[in-house]
N, C-alpha and C positions, 0 to 999 in steps of 0.2 A: 620736415626734412628727420631722416632717422640719421642715426650718427654714423652707420657704415655709410652712407649718400654723400657725408659732410670730410668724413676720412677721405675719399678719392677725392673730392677738389682740393682739399688740403695739401693733396700727394702731389697735384697736378699742379697746383703754384695758379698764377695768375696765369690767364688767356686772354683770347679775344672779345668770351664771354665773361666774364668773371674777375672781379677786381677786387681786393680786401683792402678795407680804410680802420685805421686804430679810432675807437671813443674815447680813450682813456685821453688822448693828446689833443682831440679838441677843444677848444675854450667855451665854447657853448652850443646851445641847442642849431644857432643862426651859423654857424660856421660849419657843421653837420650836413644842413641843410645844401651851402654852397656848396661844400665837397660832391653831397651826392648829387648836385646838377648836372657838374660837369660832367661825371663819368657816365650817368645815364645820356643824356645830349650823345654824347660820343657812342654809347652803346646802340640810344634809336637810331643813328647816323648810320650805323654799319648792319649788324642783324639780330640787337637784340642782348640784353645778358643782365648780371646779377651785380649788386653793389653788395657785399658782406661787410656791415659795420660791426666790432668787437675782435676783429682778426688781425694783426700785424702782418705786416708783406715780406720781410728783410731783419731775421729770419722769420719763415712764418710762425704764427706762435698767436692762439687764441688768447683774448687779454679779457672780452666780453663786453658788453655796455651797462649802463645802468637801465635798473627796472624800472623806473615811473616815467621812463620816457612816454613824451607824447607823438604816437603814430600818426594821429590824426594832423597833426599842427607841420608835422615832416612831409605827408603826402601832397599839403596843403601849397607849402611853401615852395614844393616844388613845381608845382602846379600854376605859382604864381609868377615866378621868376622864368617861365619858358615859353618861346614861342613857338609856334602853336602852343599853346599850354599841355603838357605832357602829364597820360595819363600813367602812374606808379601803382605796384603792388606793394604789400610791404608785410612780413610776417617774422615773427620771431621764433626759436627755438631753444633749448636747453642741449651746451653741449661741456660735456667734462666739468660740470657745475658752474659754468658761466654762459651765460643770456650775448647768443647770436642773432641781429636784426638783418634781415636780409628784403633789399628793396630791389625791384625789378620789375623791367621795360621791354615791350617789345617792337621789334621795326615793323611799322607799315606803308612805308614807301616815301613820307614825307620827311622835309629837312627840316631840323628842330635848332633852334639858337637859344641863346638866355637873352632875356628884355633890354639886359645893355649890346646886344648883337654880335656876341663870341659862339662861333658855331665848330665843331669839336668833332672827331670819325673815332672809330678805335681802330687801330692799327697795331696790332701784336697784343703786347701787353701794356702797351702805353695808349692816350688819348692825344692825340695830335690836331691841333687846327687847321682849319677848312679854311681860306682867305676870301675876302668878295670876291677877287676874280676868278674864283672857283667855282662859284656860286651864281646862278640865275633867278633872277626874284619875279619874272614875266610870267610864271605858270601859274593858272591855279593850284591851289594846296588840297585839293579832292583827294580823297584815299585812295590812290591807284598805286600798286608798286611797278607796272610797268610806265616807264617815265616816257614812251613814245604811245600809250595813250591818253595821255594827261591832255588836258584842254590849256593852251595859251589865251590866258584870260585877256592880253591884250590885242589878241587878231578880233577879224572879222573876217566876213566874206568878201569884204576886197578886197582880199590879202589873195584871195585864190587866184588863180592868172587861167582864165577860161581856154587859151589856148591851150594848157598841157591837158588840163583835164579832156579836150578833143583828142589831142595824141593818146592820150593812157586809152580811152573806147575806142581809136579805131586799133589801134597793137593789140588790144585785147580781141577785138574782130579775127584779126589774120591769127592770133595765136588759139583762140577756140571759138570756133563759127557757132557752137552751141550754147552757148553764154547770153543769158538775156541783159545781163548788166549792162551792156553799152546802150541798150533800147529806153533805158530810162533818162528822165530829164538831168541837168546836171547835180542839181540839192541831191536830189534820189541818189544817184547815181553817189556823191562823195557820204550821204549820211549812214547809205548800206554797208558801204567799207569803213565805218565809221573815221573819216579820214573829218569829218566834222560832226559836234555833238552841241547839245544845248546847253548852255550856263545860266541856270534859269529861265528867260524868256528868250536870251540873245544865243543866236548861232556862230561858233567860235571854230575856228580850226584846233584839230588837235595836233601833238608835235607830230604824228607820223603823217598828217594831215600837207602840213607846212612843208615838209621835205618831201612829198610828193606831189601839190599841184600848188604851191605857194610862189608867189612873185619873188623874182631875184633880190629888188629892195625888201621883200620885205623878209625875206631868210634874213639877210643881211643885220635887218633891224632887231628881229624876233632871237634868232638861233644864231647869232654869228660865227659859233665856233662848227656848227655843221661846213666844216670846209674841207674840198679834197684839193691836193696839191697834186701834179704830175710834175716829174723829173725826168729826163731823155737824157744819158751818157752817152758818148761815144767811143768807141774803141782808142782814140788817138789820147784819150782825158777821163778817165774813169772816177777823179776826185771832183771837179767842175762839172756841173749839167752846162747844156748847151740848148738845148727847150727847156722851155717853163711854161705849164699853163695852173692859174689860180681856178677853183671852182667853187661859187657858194648858188648852188642850181640843187634842183630838181633832182631826185636820184636817178629817175629814169633815163633827166637829157645826160647826168653825170656818165652814165652806164655807156652812152652811143657815144656819148664825146671819146671817151677812153677807148674803148672798143674799135672807133675810128684812127685815132691817136697810134693804138701798140699798131695795129695791122697795117700800119703805112710802113712801120720801121721792120715788121717782122716776113721772112723768108719761108717759101714753102721747098720742101726736099719731096721728092718723088720717092715712092720703091717699087719696084714691081713684083706684084703679087700674082703666080700664075699669069692669065692674060691681062689680068687687071693691073692698074696703075694706082696705086694707093700715096696720097697728097699728105703730107703730113707737114702741118704747119711747128714754123718755129715755137710759138707760143699763139696752143691753139684756143680758140674763139670762146668755147664754150669752158675752157678751163680756165681763162683767166675774167671771164663775167661770172661764173660762180664763185669765183675768190673775190671779186670786188662785190658780189652779190653777200657775203659771208661778213665781209667789212663794214659795210654800212647799215647792213643790220644788226651786227655785233658791237658797235663802236658804243663807246659811254659820250653820251651827246651832254652829260655832264662836265665832261672834260674840256678844257679850252685847248687841248691839241688839235692836230686837224688827221686826216690818212693822208698817209702819202704813199704815195704810188711812185718807185725810183726803176727805169726799162733801162737795162744794162745790155749790152751786144749779145750777154751769155746767161742771164736770168731779169727776171721781175720781182721785184720785192714790195710787197705791201705793210705797212707800219700802219697799226690799229690804235689808237687810244683805248685803254680798256684792258684789261687781263684778261685770262681766263677766268668765267665762273666757277662756282668750289665743285670738286671733283675733276675735272679737267685739267689734263695734262698733255704735252707733245707726245707721252706712252702709251695715251689710249682715245686721242681723238678722232679716232678712226669709226671708234664703237662703242664711244659712252655716248649717252641718248641727250641730244640736244636738248639746250631749256636758255633760248634767245634772251637775249639780254634786252631787246625790244620788241616784244611778242606783237602788238600792232603792225611794223613795221614788217616783220616774219609772214604774220596771215596776208596782208598788202599785196606783198610780192607773191606769196602764193596763188590768190584771189585773182591778181594777174596774170599767173600762167609764167610769171619769168621762174617760179622754180614747180617740181614738183610737188616737191613737199617739204614741209620744214625740217631740218636735221640733215637732210640726204647729200648738201651742196659738199663736205669734205669727201665722202664718198669718191663725189661722181670725181673728183678733183684728182683722186687718188687714181683710181682705174681709167682714165683717158689717160692719164700720164702713166703710167704700167703697161697701157696696152698699146703705147707710142714708143716704146724702148725706150724714153726718160727717165733721168734721176729721181728719186721719189719728191716729191713737196717737203720741206724744211721746215718746220713750227719752232719758235724761238718763244719762251713766255716772260714777260719781265712782271712787276710788279703791277706797273700801270699802265702797261703795253702787251702785245701779240704783234710779231713779226711773222708773216710767211715767203719763202722766195720758191720759186717756178723756174724749172732750168731750161733752157733752150735746144741741148744738144739731147744727138739721139745714141747713146751707147750701143744698143745692140738691134742693125737694120735685121738679120736674124729672125732673132726674137720676136719683133714687128713681122716679120712674114710668117712665122710659127705661131702666134695666137689668132693670126687673122683666118688661115687656112684650118686650123683646129676648130675653132667657131663657127665656119661655114660648114666645114664638114660634119659636126656634129650636129648642127645647124640650132644650136646652143649657145647663149651668150653667158661666157667664163665670168664665176666669182670673183670678187675681187681679193678673196682669202687664196686663191686657186692661182692666182695670177702673181699676185706676191711668192707665194712657194715655190713657183719654177724659176721667178727671177731670183729671188733667194738660193735654187742649188746649185740655177747657171752662174751665177756669181762666185760661190763657195766651194762648190763640188757635192760636199756630203754638211748635212745640217740637221742637230737633232731635236725631238719634238718640242722641247722646252722652248728651243731658241727659233723653231720658229711660230711657237704660238708666241714670243712675243714681238715677232715682227710682223704678224699679222693681228697683235692686237688681241687675238681671243682665248677662252680659257684651252686646257689641254685639251678636252674633249673634243671642242668646235673643230678644235686645227685637226688632231685624229680623222675627223669626219673627213674636212677636205683631203688631207692625205689619200685618205683609202677610198672617194672619188678618183684619184689622180690615179691612183696605183689601176682601179678597175680599166681605168680609160688606157693604160698602159703607157702612160706619163713619166711615170716615176717607180720607183722599186724599196724596198727595205731590205739594210744590209746590215745586219747589224742592230747596233740600236740607232744607226743614221740611215736617213733618207737621199737618195739621189736619182739622177734623172736615169732613165731607160736607156739601151744602148743605142734605140731607135730614135729618140728624142738627142741623145749625145751627137750622132751623125748629122741631125738638123742643123744642130746649136754651135757643136765643136765638133769632135773628130771621135771615131773609132777610136783611132789611137789614146786618146784622151781618158775615153771610157776604159778601155784594157786597162790604161795604166793607175785609171781609178779603184777598177777593180783587183788589179795588183797589190797595191800600197794595200788595200783591206787584209788581203789573206798574207801577206807579210806578216802585220802586227799580229795579227792571230796565232799565225804560224810563232813567232817570238815569244807570244805569250803564253803559248803551251810548252815549248821547250823550255823556257823558264820555271814554270811550276815542276816540271820532270825533273829538274834539277834535283830539290829538295822533298819530291814524291816518287813512289815506283811508281805509280798509274794514276790513270785520268778518264775519267768517264766521258759519255758525250751529254751526259746532264749537266757534266762539272764543264764544260766546252763552253756549250750553251749558258751558263747563267756568269762567265766570267768575260767571253768576248760581246753578249748581248747580242745570241744568233739565237735562229729558231732550230729545230733541230733537221730540217733538211741541210740549212748552212753549214752546222756543225758537219753533218755528213761528208758535205763536197770540201769542206778543207781537212777531214781526217784522209777521206779518197786521196787528195793530193800530195799529202804527204807520207802518205804510204807510198802513192807511187814512185815520191821521190825517195824513197828508201830512211826516213827518218823516222815513223809509226810502223806499231806491229800488233795485229789486235787480236785478243786472248777472250776465247768464249765467241759464241753467235747467242744473239737474240738480248732479252732483257738486261742478262747478267755479263753483256761484253764490256771491255775497258781494253785502253790502250796501253803499251808499253813505249820505252824510247828504243832505238836498235844502236 
């Protein structure tokens, strides 16, 4: 490591992958090994990291290590004091004349403990204990970062519910008549989907296998935390539920039961679109099924918390154990590439044709909700959980009619970004490109392309730096009075800016108006012509050298 690289590490301080430890204050090498073990286990159970010995942490100061240290003894001591035994890398380097020793570990998907049973995990700048009730000790410790792909070492084929296998096959025949998977015998079907794997010479269930085809008693015995709890709240009492359903069942069975329960409480609103009648559910089936599939495939199955599905008269809230994966936030969830926490579960859902492709669920949820005139789905992220709220109300039936008619007329399904832009402009009258980009969660260039497509279709226009709906869209969604009023407000703003500028300047050019108001050349000319007709401006000269003065 170079001095420059270490300077940056010191400047940043301790993080979720960096820990500083004093060598000088340790009594002996045995204590150094003990200190290293705790931190390295915490790193290994998180995403890897490095312990730097010879650095004080408060304040950060390099005090150095003994030069006659025994590196082999340290890495062997760490190996002997961890279960499964932890492999580490050790190196030393000079920094301002002092020796620094760096011990690093990688995360490999296994859960590590000390030989005396302590388990830790890195949380920010500190290492925190993971208690026994947060761990599961029934899974094989094969080197597999996908938890759902791990073999359950205590399972056997006797834990397979043959009727569940039959149901999956029959559902797949309906969803994909060309699939050859249902023609396989049961064991080949499960192996092909990786729901069972060989553990030596014994065939066992994977975590995903248990969740798709396991018997109810087997799920309760081997993965008791895989629970979904449904609660229903009436309009008379929003604090206490009046119906509850606890499920430790295979995933598809859970989806079917929840679909029946939610549809039983869901009403339909009819919207007339031309000669046709469009039926809009309070809670559209595809939306809540996608939301449930996302929750069940992305939840943290090592957490003891259950998935909660809470149905209120005006909304459904799905609470899911396990925070967003690195890089994903509420502000980029639509467009951020999807990295499923449980890859095998996601792949199985795709193979069974419950999802078209992994990572598309959030797009579908947003697109269906927007096209049906409903509020945007609302995600909330916590350290160890994510909640999603989908709303039942239709904010604007005219918007639903309009989107349906435009798509039918153009024989084109409108992309989500374009729908959201129209929705934003309907709600806010005028919006600048940067704000639209934030709404659709795309770059400025990508958002501008979507805006240009809408401009070419005559649905929106640009006025100065703002985008707004065109007159014909106003006529459908709002009124020609609102359109005229918004255009008038834009003109009044520009007029006041020009007159204010002329109070301290004798003349103003069209180029200056364009720069000041964010107008195109034609828009600047429209404003100056109107001000001339009102007797506020006079044009001097003509052509390229023209300018305006205040009358």
